[in-house]
N, C-alpha and C positions, 0 to 999 in steps of 0.2 A: 389564642395564646401562641399556637405554633407559628402563625403568621408573624406575630410580633417578634418571636424568638428568631425566626429566619431573617427578619429585617435587622435585628441586633447583630446576628452573625455576619450579615453582609456588611454592615457598617464597621464592625470590628475588623473584619478581614481587609477592608480598604483603608483602615486607619494608618497602618504603617506603610506609607506610600512614598516613593521617590519617582522621578520622571526618567523614563528610558524607553526601550523598544520592546521587542518580542521575546525577551528573556526575563524570567522572573526568578527571584530568590525566595524560597520558601523557608520561613523561620517559625520557631516555637514562640508564641506570643507571650509566654510567661518567662522563659529563660533567654530568649533572643538567639538561641542556637539554631543553626541551619538544620532542616529536617530532610534526611535522606529517604529515598524510596517512596516519595509521595507520587501517587498515580493520578495522572490527568487524562480523562477520556471524554469523548463527545457523547451526546445522549443516545446515539445509535450504537455506541461501543464499537465503532469501526476504526477510529483513530485513537491512539493513546501514546503517552510518553511518561517518563519517570525522572524525578529529580535526582541529581548526582550527590556525591559525598559532601559537597559544599552547599547543597540545597538548591542549586541552579536547575531550572527546567526550561526547555526550549519549546516555545509556543508557536513557532513558525509552521508546525505541521497542521495547525488548525486554520480555518478561514475566519475572517472577522465576525461573521454572524453565527459561528458555532457556539452552542452552549456547552460548557465544559465542567465536569465534576472533578473536584480535587479531594482525594481520599487517602487516609493513612490510619493504620491501627492506632487507637488511643487518642485520635483527634476528631473534632467535629468536622463533618464533610461540608464542603462549600460548592456552590454552583454559580458560575459567572458566564456572561457572554464575553467572548474574546475582545470585542470592541470596547468593553468596559475596562479592560486591563491594559490597553495599548499604551497608556501613559504611566503605567506602574512598573516598578522594578522589584517590588517586594510584596509578599503576601504572608500574613500571619495566621497560623492555625492555632485554635484554642483547644486545649485538652478536652476530650469527651469524658465527663465525669462518670458516665455509665460504663465506659470501657477502660478507664484509667487503671483499674485493677490489673490489666494486662501488662502494665508498665512497671518496672522495678527501678527505683532510683538509688538504692543503698548498697547493693551487693558489691559492685566494683566501683562504687563512688561516682557512678555516671549512669545515664539512662540506658536501660536494657529492656528488651521484650521478655516478659516473664517465661514464655515458652522456651526461650533459649538459655534460661538460668538453671544451673544444675542444683543449686541449693534449695532447701525448703524455705519458703518465704510466705509470711502472712501480711496482707496489706489492709490497713484501715484507712479508707478514703475519706474525703471531706463529707461525703454522703453518709458513711457509716458513723462518723463522729457526730454529725448533726442529728441522726436518728437516736443515738444512744444518750447523748448529752451527759457524760459522766461528771461526777462531782470533782474528781481529780484525774490527772493524766495517768496515775497509777491504776485507777479503776478502769480506765479505758482499755488497758491491756488484757483484762478478763475477756474481752471480745475476740482476742486472738486465740485460735485453737491451741490447747496444750499449755497455755501460760497461766500460772497460778500466782496470786498476789497475797503475800503474808502481811498480817497486821498485828502489832503489839499495843497500839494506842489509836485513838481517833485520828490523829495526824500521822498516819502510817500508810505504807504501801510498798512492799518489797517484791518485785517480780521474780519469778522462778521459771526457768526454761530448761527442760530436760534434766531436772535435778540439780541445776546450778543456780546459785543465788548470789546477790550482793556483789562483791568484787570479782566474781566469776562471770558476771553479766556486764556487758558494756552498754552504758546509756550515752546517746549522742543527741544533740539538738542543733539543727542547722549546720551539720558538718563539724561541730565542735564537741570533743569528747567531754562528758561530765565527770567520768571517773577520775579520781584524783589520789593524792598520796595517802589520804586517810579514809578511803572507802573500805569499810570493814567487811569481815567474812561472815558476820551473823546476819542481821537484817538491816536494810537501809530504807529511808523514806525520802530520798532526794528527788524521786520522780514527781512528788507532789508540788515541787517548786516550779513546775511548768504549767501554765494556765491552759486547761483543755480548750477554752474558747479561742485561744490564739492559734490553735493547730489547724493546718490544712490537710495533714496526712501523717500517718505513722506506719512504720514498717518494722516487722520482727523477722530477723534472720536466725534460723535455728542451726545450732552446731557451731564449731570453731570457725571464726571469721578473722583470725589474726592477720591474714595477708592484707586485707583492706584496712584493718583497724588497730592492729597491734595488741598490746597486753590487755588482759582481762576478758577478751572475747572468746571464752571457752565454751560456755553454754549457748551463747548467741549474742546478738546485738539488737537493741531497741533504738531505732532512729526516729526522732520526732522532727517533723518539718512544720515550721510556723508559717502563717499567712504572709504574703508579700504583695504590696500594692503594684499596680501596673501603670506605667506612664502612658499617656495618650488615651486614657479611658474615655469613652463617649459620655459618661456621666461624671463630671468633675468632682462631685461630692457624693459619698455614700455613707450611710449611718446604719449601724446594726445594734439593737438593744435586746437583751435577754434577761429573763429572771426565772429562777427555779426556787420552789418553796416546798419543803418536806413538812407535812402537817404533823407528823408524830415526833420526829427528832428535832423539829424547829431549825432545820438547815435552810439557809437563805444564800443564794448566789446571785449577785447583780453584775451585769457586764454591759459595757458599751465599747464599740470601736468605731473610729471615724477615718475614712479614707479620702484623701484629696489627690487628684491627678491633674497634671499639666502635660504639655507636649512631650517633654523629655525627662520629667521627674515626677515622683509620687511620694506620698507620705501615708503611713498607717499608724494610728494611735489606738492602743488597746488597753483597757482598764477593767479589772475584775476585783470585786470585794466579796469574800466568802465568809459566812458565819456558820459554824457547825455546832449544834447543840449536843447534849449528851445522847449516847446511843442506847436505845431500848432493845434488849434481847428478845427473842421469840419466847412465847409462853408454852407452846406445845412441845412436850419433851418425849418424843418418840423413842429416844435412846434409853429411857428408863431411869436416868440419874436425876433424882428430884431436886437436888440442891447444887448441881454442878454449874459453876459460873455465876451463881447468885451473889449479890453484893449487899450483905446485911448491914455492914458498917462502912463508912467512908470518912475521909479527912476533908475538912473544910479549909485547911491551911493553904495559903498561897504566898506570894511575895510580900503582901502587905497585911495579911490577916493571920493571927496566931490563936491557936486553941490547943491546949495541952492534952486533949483526949479526942478520940474519934467520935463520930456522930452516928446515930441510928439512921438507916436509910428507909424511909416510909414505903418505898417501892423498890424491892431488891432486884427487880428486872431492869431498873434504870441504872446504867453503868455510869455512876458519877465520875467526874474528872476525865471525860473523854471529849469534851468540847474544846474548840479553839477557833481562831479566825485568821484570815490571811488576805493579803493584798498582792495582786500581780499586775505589773505594768510592762508594756512593750511599746517601743517606738521604732519604726523602720522608715528609713529614707532610701529611695531608689533614684539613681541618676543614670539615664541612658541616652547619651548624646547621639548615638547611632546604633544600628542593630548589632554591630560587632563588639561593642564595649558597654559594660554595665557595672556600676558601683552600687553597693548596698551597705548601709550602716545599720547594724542590728543592735538595739539596746534593750536589755531585759532586766527587770528587777522584781524580786519576790521577797516578801518578809511576812513571817507568821507572828502570832502572839506566842506566849509561853504554851508549850504543848505538853500536857501532863503525861507521864509515862505510866499508863494504866496498870500494866502488869506488875510494876514495882509498888504501886500504891495499894494493891490488894495482897501483896506478899505478907505472910505472917511468920512470926517467930514466937514460939511458946504460946501459941494461940492468940496473939495480939498483932494488930497491924504494926508493921515495922517502921514504915516511913510516914512522916507527917507531910512532907513535900518531896516530890521527885518529878522534875520536869525538864524538858529541853527548853532552854531559853530561845528567844526569837531566832528562827533559822532564816538567814539572809543569803540571797544569791544575787550577784550583780554580774551581768555579761555585757561587755563592749566588744563588738566583733565587726570590723570592716571586711568586706569581701569584694573582690574584683573578678569579674567573669569576662572572657573574651573569646572570640572566634577568629579563625585565620584561614586563608586559602592555602597555607603551606601544608604540604603533604605530611610532614613530620609533626605537625602541631595543629590539629583541627580545632580544638577548643581547650580551654583551661580555666581553672578556678583557683584563686589564691585567697585563703581565709586566714586572717589573723584574729586572735582573741585574747582578751584579758578577763579572767573571772576572779571575783573577790567573794569569799565565802566565810561566813561566821557561824559557828556552832557553839553551844554551851550546854552544860549539864549542871543542875542545881539540886541538892538533896539535903534533907534534914530528917533525923529520926525522932520518933516520939520520945519524950522524956529528955530531950536535949534542946538547948538554945543555939547549938553550933550548926551553922549553915555552911556547907561545902560547895565550892564552885570549881568547875573545870571549863576553861574557855579556849577555843581553837580559832585562830585567824589564819586563813589560807589564801595566798595569792597564786594564781595559775596563769602562766603565759603559754600561748601555743601558736604555731604556724603550720598550716597545711597547704600544700601545692599539689593539685591533681590535674593531670593533662591527658588528652586523648590523641592518638596518632591514627590517621586515616591511611592504613596500608592499602586496602582496596575494599570492594563491597563485601567480601567474604571474611576479611580479617580486621580485627579491631584490637588495638594495643592501648592500654591505659597504664600510666605510671605516675608516681608521686613521691612526695617527701613529707615527713612530719617531725616537728620538734615540740616538746613540751617541757616546762620547767615549773616545779612546785616549790614554794617557800612557805614554811609552816612556823607559826609561833603558838606555843602551847603553855598555858599557865594553870596552876591549881592553887587555890587559897581558901581559907576558912574565915568566917566572921561570926561573932556572937550577936544574937538579936537583942535589942533593947525594946521591951514590950511595955505598953501601957494599956491595961485591959486586954482587948483583943487586937489592938493595933500595933504593928511593927513600926516604931518611930525612929529607930536608928540601928546602925550596924557598927560594931566596935571590935577591937582586938584582931585586926587584920594579921593573918599568919599564912605563910606559904605552906602548902601541902604537896604531895606528889601529883604532878600533872598527868593527864591521860596519855600524852605523847611526850617525846623528848623535850625537856624544858629549856634547853639552851638554844638549839637550832634543829631544823629539819629541812633537808633539800632532797628533791626527787626529780631526776631529769631523764628524758628519753629522746633518742634520735633514731629515725627510721627511714627506709626507702623501700618501695615496692614496685612490682611490675605485674600486670594482669593481662593475659592474652586470650582472646576469643577467636576461634576459627569455625566458621560455618562451612563444613565440608560440602554440604548440599542442603536441600530443603529439609532433609530428614535427620541430619547428624550435626551436632555442635559439640566442640571441645573447649573447655575452659581450663586454663592453667595459670597459676600465680605463684610468686615468691616474694618474701619480705624478710629483711634483716633489721633487727632492732637492738640498739645498745641502751642499757638502763644503768643509771648510777644513783645510789642512795647514800646520803651522809646524814648522820644524826648524832647529837651530843646532849648530855644531861648536865645540869648545874649541880645536882646532888645525886648520890647513889643510894639514898634512903629507900629501903624496902625493895631494892633490886640488886641483882648480882653486882658485886663490887667491881668486877672486871668490865662492866658495861658503862664506863664513863663516856665512851663514844663508840660509834660503829660505822662501818662503811660496807657497801655491797655493790659489786659490779657484775653485770651479766650481759651476754650476747645471745640472741635467739634467732634462729633461722626457721622460717615457717614456709610450708609448701601447701599448695592446693591443686588438685586435679579433678576436674568434673567432666561428665559426659552426658549429653541429652540425646535420646533417640526418639524420633517421631515417625513411626511407620506410616501413619496417616493422620488425618485431622482429629481422629477420635482417641488416639492413644499417645501417651507420653511416658517415657521411662527415663529416670534420672539416677545417676550414681556419682558419689563424691568421696574422694580420699583427701582428708585435710588434717593439718596439725594446727594447734593453738598453744599459747603459753600465757602464763601470768607471773610476772616478776614480783617478788615480795615488795610490798610498799611499807610505808612507815607504820601503818596500822598493824601489819603482820609482825614487824620486827621490834616495835618499840612501844607497845600499848600496855597500860595498866588498867584492868577493869575487873570488878567484882560482880558475880552473879551466883545466887543460890549457894553461897559458901565456898565458891571456887574463884580464886584470884588469878586472872591471866597476867603473866609477866613477860617481859621482853626476851626474845631469843635472837641473838645476833648471827646465828649460824644457818639461817634459812637459805634454801636454794629455790630457783624458779620451779614451778610445776608446769608440766606439759600435758596436752591432750592430743591423742591421735584417734581420729574418728573415721568410720566407714558409714556412709549413708546410702540408702537405696529408696527410691520412690517410684510409684507407678500411678498414673491417672488415666481414668477412662471417662470420656465425655459422651453425652447423649443429646439428642434433640437439638442439633446444630449448636452444640457446646453450651446450651443453657442449663444443662444438668451434668453432674459429675460425681464420681467417687474416687477417692485418693487414699493410697496407703503409703506410709513412710516408716522405714525401719532404720535404727541406728545402733552402733556399737562403739563405745568410747573407752579407750585405755588412758587412765591418768597416771602419769609417772612423776615421782617426787611429790606425790599428793600431800598437801598441807592440811593438817587437822590438829585440833586441840588434844593434848595428851598431858598426863601428870608430868611434872617437871621439878627437879630438885635444884635448890639454890644452896650449894654447899658452904658458901661463905656468909650466909645470913644467920644471925644469932638472936633474932627478935623472938624466936620461939625455941622450944626444946627439940624440935624435929626439923630435919632438912626438907621435909615434904610440906611444911606449913610455914607461914609468916604471920606476924601480927600487923594488920593493916587497918588503920583508922579505928583502933581499939578492938578489932575482932581477929581471932585466930582463924586463918583460912588456908585451905589446900592451895598449893601452887600448881598452876597449869600453864602451858605455853604452846604456841603454834610450832609444830615440828614437821619435818618431812617424814611421813610414816611409810613410804614405799609406793606401792601401786594399788590402784583401785579400778574397777570396771563398772561402767554404766551401760545399760542397754534398754531399749524401749521401742514402742511402736505407737503409731497414731493412725486413726482412720477418720477421714472426713467425707462428708457427702452433702450434696445439695440438689434438690429435685424441683423443677418447675412443674407443679401439678397442672396448673392452667395459667391463663394470662395474669391472674391476680393472686394466685396462691402458690407459696413456696414452702417446702419442707427441707430442713437441713440439720446438721449436727456434727459432733465429733466426739471421739472417745480416745483416751490416751493411757498408756501403761509405761511405767518406768521402774527400773530396779538397779540398785547400786550397792557394791560391797567391796571392801578392801581385799586384795588377793591373798595376802599372807595370813592375817589374823581373822579373816572372814567377819569383819566388823561392818555394820551398815554405814553407808555414806549418808551424811546429813542432807536435809532439805528435799527428800524424795517422798512424794505421795504416790503409792502404787497406781491407783485408778482415779480418773476424773473425766468428766465430759459434760456435754450439754446437747439438748435438742431444741429445735424451735420451729414453729409454724408461723409464717408471715403472710399477711394479706395487704394488698396495696392497690390503690387506684389513684386517679388524679387528685382527689381531695383527702382521702383517708388512708393511713398506714397503721397497721397494728401487728403486734408480735406476741405470741405466747411462748414462753421459754421454760424448759425443765433442765435444771442444773443439778449435778450430782457428784459425789466423791466417795471413794471406797474407804474401808476401815484401815487404820494403821495400828498394827499390834505393837505392844510395848517392846517385844524382843527385836523389832525392826527399827527401833530408834537408835540414833548415834550416841556415842558415849560422851561427846564433848559438851552436851547441853544445848546445842543450837536448835534441836528439834522441840525442846520444851515439853518433855514428858511430864514434868510437874504441873503443866497446865491441863492435863487430862483428868478424868474422874478417878478419885481415890476409891479402891475396892477393898482395902484392908491394910494390915500391918504384918510385915514379915516376922515369923516366930523366931527366925535365926538372927536377923540383924536388927530387928526393931524398927526398921525404916518402912515408910509408906510404900504400898504397892499400887500401881496405876493400871488403868484399863487400856491406855492408848486412846487414839482418836476414833470415836464411833463414825460409822458411815452416816451420810446425810443427803438430803435432796430438798429442793425447793422449787416452787413455781413463781414466775414473774410475768406480768402483763404490761405491755407498753402500747400507748395509743397516741397518734399525732394527727391533727386535723388542720389542713391548709385552708384557712379562712379565705384568703385571697393570695395574690402573688407576693404580698408584702408581709403577711401575718400568719403565724403558726401558733396553735395552742396544743398542749399535750398533757397527758396524765399517765403516770407510771405507778402500778401497784406492785410493790416489791414483797417477796416472801408471802404469797397469798394466804397460806395456811398458818402463818405465824410460828414456824418451826424453830426450835432452839437448836443451835449447833455452833461449834467452833471449827474454823478451818484449821487444817493441820499446821502445827508450829505457830499458831496465832495465840497471843496472850489475851485476846478479847473475844467475847461472844459476838457472833455476827448479828447484824440488825434484824429485828423482827418485822412484822407486817407494817408497811408504811405507804402512804400515798404522797406522791410528789407531783406538783403541778408546774407546768412549764408555759412560758410565753416568749415568743421571739417576734421581733418586728424589725423590718429593714426598709429603708427608703433612701 
């Protein structure tokens, strides 16, 4: 196999060939960009030379019969006889998947060596993704140290980084920001709209990253990179087929992708269909709460089926109404007429079935289930993104990427209460246009300057309406009496626009010291209007908001030797209020969130420090990271009075859809601080055995009122033992999380205290008292067997001891013990 692999590398290396003389241009076979600092040396290591900033390397120092090695960190090494290259002007290096973790693509929106990056970054390579094979791209993020994923229903997955969640975390796919005008502050499940089988890589940047990415990047950035076909591939056609099947939860995922490659163009077609059955919770209740999370009754109602009462659940451990299905499609075309220019057309489409909102469907009022139906309608995402990449010999413009994108998103919420035939709908249609231009300047070998521009524009249409069901037996045969009701967002119009420019500078003082500095200025404009003022402040017929933000970042990396790295960062980030912040109407647990037109942007100022110690030729390491963040103009939900509302007797409540509810709104509550630490380690015990893990601590509180900040789980971590050889790969994992006490929950309801065990009733208020989230741990085992070079089979045993638990802030119990079988075949 090694011999065949070497032949393939030799063929690939010679594929990108032109005719010339003794000078070669070294390029990245994936991006087409020139590769600087490639070292070429003869087998006796007596003669060597290095490629320059434009990838050019002079081979005249070698004799025709010399065998020459070409090496660069992050790339597969090549060996050629000089006489074999005499007619070539170009040589392509392919990334080394074993060392690709040493390369960071996302921090400055260009390729960097990780050891010269001051920020904390987690990299999930194609090898990591292939070994994990997650059900969704949200679940994949659990593999990144310190990242927690919240769920309120089966079709959920909201990443949390350093205590920041939802619209304080930026999601990016292929350089296009996914965050939009209606990204909410609670929990999001947009990450599941990216097919994990389409991914080649994912990177997580920890801490404020607004210099490179703009608004929302307070807690960090999650950047997904999808697969891209290569023109000129030696194998014109490639096929990849995969199937996952969960024997307990009846999850099935089927995937196929087809790659076709010609001389200067290539195509990749990717298709996945996922069916997720109901989730069964664990049965071993180490926490001691015998009925916590059990589902004794459930609703059989859906769009087409009607039943006026709930049904008994024969297996209360089965969380009915957690299943859904989804289809994901991706089509990529690459056209590369020459190494200097490349065009990519990136088409992505995702659509789900109705996704039941499980936490609402088990909500009770006066001891009875409240909702007969509560589901998200099909969540649809369309991305059309042309991208142009180029390289140049000009000193002021080494390379550039221009990315245009159009995204069309559709969301809807549908609900009906027991005892009513009235079905209420809220539908959001959002169009997002964006343009990014990112460029690199080759100052010299020690200085690198990146700069760029960004423009985004969101147009929102939001509508709310109700209809009465016409029922025959248990069948819904018609819908009548269409009537407008308050929409979730401004009903007349909603516009959200940003314009930005940034500069990022990297200076390698010497082999030991690197300085990073960056600045970005962003202008944000929001305009929203309502057709009616029902149930909202009468002054809120329309609202506008404009803001400018200046963000700075300064980082320093010190490498006293090959075994030590010290990193420090001072950075600022911001989040401009979006339409969800300023114009949303939403009810949860008797609290109605209403619009607040007076919101200001919130800012984060963070100090980071990290130290890494490597062992055994850098095959083992231990890494400590510390951070302290000050949030200014922190936005949180607070009680809010509507003095002009007369639908109820109190200014502190309104009558909404027949219920009298407390009014809350997002407000700037002042300052908050977050601080935390993370420890990571990985030890190569021997050639085939590895032990690693991580543990993380986070704490956050408002400065004035000393109120806990939402979305923070104090302790979490994981440990794993991995064994691997040529045929077999296995991993035993231990995942754990600490307790969250009730007094550490936020007041705004985002943390879901009501989802934790009930321990009594207050004698003073008569309200339920809750225990908070108990600590938990579980064991997982994963095994993959390489049948041959084309076929892999695998088995994953999740939650070995069938432990019952809920992750903090999640409205659904975690899956119990289950066996998942995997098959992958490529040809």
